[in-house]
C-alpha positions, 0 to 999 in steps of 0.5 A: 866353711873352712875347718876350725883350727885351734886358736893361737894363744893370746900370749903367743901374739907379740905385743904391738910395741915389741921390737921383734914385731916392728922389725918383722913388719918393717923388713917384710914391707921392704921385701914386699916392696922389692917383690912388687917392683920386680913383678911390675917390671914389664910395665916399663921395659915392655914398651921398648920390647913392644917396639923392638918386636912389633907387638900388637896391643893384645900381645903387649897385654899378654907380655905384661900379664905373664908374671902376674899369672904365676904370682897369682896361682902360687898364692894359695899354696904359699899362704898355706905353707906360711900357716904350716912352716912360718913366713920367715923361711917361705918368704926368704926361699921365694925371693931367692928362687926369683933372682936367676930368672930376673937376671936371665930376663936381660938376655931374652930376645924372642917373644916366647922367651919373655913369656916363659922367663916372665912366668918365673919372675912372677913368683915374686908376686906371691909374696903378698900371701906370705907376708900378710899372715906373717905380719898379722900374727905378730900383732893383736887382733885390734891392730892387725888391720894396721899391720896388714895395711902397712905391709900392703903399702909395699904395693908402692913398689909399682911406683918405685919401678916407675921411678927407677926403670925409666932412668935405667932404660934411657941411660943404659937400655932396657936390658940393664933393668933386670940385672939391677933388679936381680942385684936388689932382690939378692940384697933384700933376701939377705937383709930380710933374713938378718932382721926377721924372726920366727915364732913357732906359736904362730904356726897352724898345727900339723894335723890340719890337712892341705885339702881341708884348708882349700875347703874355704873355696866353698864358702860364699863369703870368701868368694865375695871377698875374692870379687872385691879384691879382684877390683881393688887389687886386680884393677890396680895391678892391671892399670899399673902395668898399662898406664905408662904406655897409655900416657905415651900413646894417648898424650904423646909423652916421653917414657920418663914423664909418662912413668912419673905421671903414672906413679901418681896412681901407683904411689898412693895406691900402695903407700896409703894402704896403711891408712886404709888399714887404720880406717878399717880398724876404726870404722869397720871394713864394710863402711870403707869398702862401700865408699871405695866402690862408689868413688871408683864408680864415679872416677871410672865413669869420667875416665871412660869418656873417649877423646871426642870431636863433635860438630854442631850446626849453629846459626853461624854455621858448623862448630866443632867442639872437642870433649875429652880429658886433658893430661892434668885432669886425667892424672888427678882422677887416676890419683883419686882412684889410686887412693880409693883402691889403696883403702879398698885393699886394706879393708878387704883383708880386714874382713878376713882377719875378723872373719877367719882369724885362725886361717888367715894364711889360706884365706888370704892366699885364696883372695890374693889369687882372685885379685892376682888373676884379675891383674892377669886377665885385665891387661889382656882384655885391655889390649884386645878391646883396644885392638877391637875398638881403637879406643884407648879409654875402653880399658876404663869402660871395662873397669866401670862395668865391673865396679857397677856389678860389684856395687849392685852385688854389695848392695843386695848382700850387705848394704840392705842389712847393715848401717853404712854410717853412724856409730851403730854400724857394726865392725863386721857386716857379714855376721849373718854369713861368714864363719865366726870365731869360736 
C-alpha cells in the first residue's frame, strides 16, 4: 500500500466558487483538449501516410500507437512530479517541449521517421496525469469528481482532431496538419501560463521519496483500477485512432464524412466525462462503473458481428440473406459506447480520489499509464487481427472479450459484496480492500 503522506489542510483547498479554482479548471481543460487533439493526430493523417507508404494494417496500427506509448510511459513520473512541484510548471513545460516535434512531423518522409517523431509528439498525452491532481486539489473532496470530470472532458480533443485535420488534409495536404497543430500548442502554452495559478499548500512534502510513491504498484486495488481504465480509456483511445480508417474501408466513405461520423464516438466520449463525474459524486463510483461495463458488453457484442452473406435452402430455392450493421446503426452503437466510456473514465478516477486523497498524483499516473498502454497495444492488435482474419469487426470482438473478463472480475471482487442499486449503496465499495484515509 502507498505510504501515508500528511493530508493537505482543508483550509488550503480553495473554495469551489473561487475565481482561481475555476480559472485553473477552465484553462487546464483547454490545455488538455489541445494535447489530446495532438495525441490523436495520426488517427486522421495516418490514412494518407498509409496510402503513400503502402503500409499494412499492422504497420498502420503501430504508426497510430507510437505517440500513445510515450504518452503512457511518462504518466507515472509526471504524476509524481505534479505532486512534488505543482501542476502549473509541469504542464507548461510538458506542452512547450512537444512543439518542435509536432512541427517536424510535417517534414517526415519515411516510416521510421514517423515512428521516432511520433514518440516525442506523444509526450502531450502525459498531460492527463498532470492536470487530474492539479485541478482536483483546488476543489473540496465532495466536488473533486466534478472537477476531474470537467478536466477529463478534454478527451474531446479526439473529436476536435476529426473536425480540423480532415479539412486541412483536403485543402492543403496532410503536412499542413502538424504545422497548424504546433502553432495551436504554442499559443495554448502562453494562455495556460497567463491564467493558471500555483498553491504551495497542494504539494506533497519533499520528504516523500520517489520509490515510496511507486510502492502503490503493489496494491491490488490500484491494479484493479488499472484494469478498469485500460478499457474505458485505452479502448477509447484505440477506437478513436482506428475509426476513421474503419469507416473508409468498411463503408467506402470519404475521409471527411468518415471523420465526422467517427466524432459521434469521440465527442460524447470526451465531453460527457464531466457528467460522469457528477454522477459518480452522487451515486458512487461503483454503481456507475458496473453499469458502464454492462452497456459496453452489449454494444460490443452487436458491433462484433461481421458483414455476413447467408444462403438458405427454401421451398422456392436458395435465398441469400445479408446480415450486418449499416452505417447508421453502427454509428448509433458507437455513440452509446462513447457515452458509457465517458462515464467510466470519470468513475474510475472518483475511486482514486476517495481511496487515495493524499496521493492522487502518483496513483492517477499509474492508472493513467495502464489506460495509455491499453491505447498503445490495442491498435496494433486490431491491425494484426485484421491482417490475420480479414475481418474488420475483429477489433470489436477483441474488446468484447476484454469487457467480458472485466465483468466477471468485477462481480467476484465487488458486486457480491456491495449493493449496486438503492439508497443503501455506499459511495465507495472497496472499503474492504483499499487504503482508507487516516
